[in-house]
C-alpha positions in Angstrom: 0.5 27.2 -94.8 2.4 29.5 -97.3 5.7 31.1 -96.4 7.4 31.4 -99.7 6.6 35.0 -100.2 7.7 35.7 -96.7 11.0 33.8 -97.3 11.7 35.8 -100.4 10.9 39.0 -98.8 12.9 38.1 -95.5 16.0 36.5 -97.0 16.3 38.7 -100.2 14.3 41.8 -99.1 12.3 41.7 -102.3 8.7 41.0 -103.1 7.6 39.2 -106.4 4.5 40.6 -107.8 3.9 37.7 -110.0 4.5 35.1 -107.1 1.9 32.4 -106.6 1.5 30.1 -103.6 4.5 27.7 -103.3 4.3 24.8 -105.8 7.3 22.9 -104.7 8.9 22.4 -101.3 11.2 25.3 -100.7 14.2 25.4 -98.4 15.8 28.7 -97.4 18.5 29.8 -94.9 19.7 33.0 -93.5 22.2 33.9 -90.8 21.1 36.2 -88.2 22.6 37.7 -85.1 20.4 37.3 -81.8 22.2 39.0 -79.1 25.7 37.9 -79.0 24.8 34.6 -80.9 25.0 33.8 -84.5 21.9 31.8 -85.8 21.3 30.1 -89.0 17.6 30.2 -89.6 16.5 27.3 -91.9 13.0 27.7 -93.4 11.2 24.8 -94.8 8.1 25.5 -96.8 5.9 22.9 -97.9 3.2 25.3 -98.8 0.5 23.3 -97.0 -0.2 21.1 -100.1 -1.2 17.5 -99.8 1.4 16.3 -102.2 4.1 17.2 -99.6 2.5 15.5 -96.7 4.5 12.4 -97.2 7.6 14.5 -96.6 6.0 16.0 -93.5 8.0 13.8 -90.8 11.3 14.8 -92.5 10.4 18.5 -92.5 8.8 18.6 -89.0 11.3 16.3 -87.0 14.0 18.3 -85.1 12.1 21.6 -85.7 12.7 24.2 -83.2 9.7 26.2 -84.2 6.8 26.1 -86.4 5.3 28.9 -88.4 1.8 28.5 -89.6 0.5 31.0 -92.3 -3.0 31.9 -93.6 -4.3 34.3 -96.0 -6.6 37.0 -94.2 -8.8 37.1 -97.5 -9.3 33.4 -97.5 -11.3 31.9 -94.6 -10.6 28.3 -95.8 -6.9 29.0 -95.3 -7.7 30.0 -91.8 -10.1 27.0 -91.1 -7.2 24.5 -92.1 -4.8 25.8 -89.2 -6.3 23.6 -86.6 -5.4 20.6 -88.9 -2.0 21.9 -89.7 -1.3 22.6 -85.9 -2.5 19.1 -84.8 -0.5 17.3 -87.7 2.7 19.1 -86.8 2.4 18.0 -83.1 1.7 14.4 -84.2 4.4 14.1 -86.5 7.2 16.2 -85.0 6.6 14.6 -81.6 8.1 17.4 -79.5 9.1 16.5 -75.9 6.5 19.0 -74.6 3.5 19.6 -76.9 2.3 22.4 -74.6 5.5 24.4 -74.6 6.6 23.8 -78.3 6.9 27.3 -79.9 4.5 28.2 -82.7 4.2 31.7 -84.6 1.0 32.4 -86.6 1.3 34.9 -89.6 -1.9 36.4 -91.2 -0.6 37.3 -94.6 -2.0 39.9 -97.1 -2.6 42.4 -94.3 -2.0 45.1 -97.0 -5.5 44.3 -98.7 -7.0 47.2 -100.4 -10.7 47.9 -101.4 -10.5 45.3 -104.2 -9.7 42.4 -102.0 -11.6 42.2 -98.8 -10.4 41.0 -95.6 -12.5 38.1 -94.6 -10.6 36.7 -91.3 -10.7 39.4 -88.6 -7.5 40.0 -86.6 -9.6 39.3 -83.3 -10.5 35.7 -84.6 -6.8 35.1 -85.3 -5.8 36.1 -81.9 -8.5 34.1 -80.3 -7.1 31.1 -82.2 -3.7 31.7 -80.7 -4.8 32.1 -77.2 -6.8 28.9 -77.3 -3.6 27.0 -78.1 -1.3 28.3 -75.5 -0.8 32.0 -76.4 0.9 31.4 -79.9 2.2 34.8 -80.9 0.5 36.4 -83.9 1.8 38.7 -86.5 -0.4 40.4 -89.2 2.0 40.5 -92.2 2.4 41.5 -95.7 5.0 40.2 -97.9 4.3 42.9 -100.6 4.6 45.9 -98.2 7.3 44.2 -95.9 4.8 44.7 -92.9 6.0 42.7 -89.8 7.9 40.1 -91.9 11.3 41.1 -90.2 9.7 41.3 -86.9 8.0 38.0 -87.3 11.1 36.1 -88.4 13.3 37.5 -85.7 10.7 36.4 -83.2 10.8 32.9 -84.8 14.6 32.9 -84.6 14.4 33.9 -80.8 12.0 31.1 -80.2 13.8 28.5 -82.0 17.0 29.6 -80.3 15.4 29.2 -76.9 13.8 25.9 -77.7 17.0 24.6 -79.2 18.9 25.7 -76.0 16.5 23.7 -73.9 16.8 20.7 -76.1 20.7 21.0 -75.9 20.6 21.2 -72.2 18.5 18.0 -72.1 20.7 16.1 -74.4 23.9 17.3 -72.7 22.7 16.1 -69.3 21.9 12.6 -70.6 25.3 12.5 -72.4 26.9 13.4 -69.0 25.0 10.8 -67.3 25.7 8.1 -69.6 29.4 8.9 -70.0 30.1 8.6 -66.2 32.8 5.9 -65.6 31.7 2.6 -64.0 33.3 1.6 -60.9 34.8 -1.8 -61.3 35.5 -4.3 -58.5 39.3 -4.3 -59.3 38.9 -7.9 -60.4 40.3 -8.8 -63.9 38.2 -12.0 -64.2 
């Protein structure tokens, strides 16, 4: 799960040719306008590295959307998606596991003749449909292919999910805050 290159491209509109996989946990934020609403999209990138797994509950809790990323030239990164998806659901504990929004990004879609694509697009789309029709984007941080579209989609999903949660909590608060009817007796 690597999104740092995408964060850098999306937030700063640049690509770092010398960039490697994320080596540390990275947190980025950008403000977007979705319709008539201003949204702050906060991106937490743990790079899928085991050394950050102890932080996973902190990263995952209260998330409004989860972005999973794999490298289309690396089948093992694709194979690990099942575990990351499962781990996220276990640790985030969303109120509705079936409806929680995920987005899958297949990175390095700009591969040339030197680097062969080893995960077919159709395989990624099948993986998504087997898990509740997750939206899939083929992306390239280098060429800025679908990066903006993917993150605007993430923002829309997160906003919709956040609105549902706010409605749920608002209803609970309204129910709890109703004044109790007393008997009128001061004893």
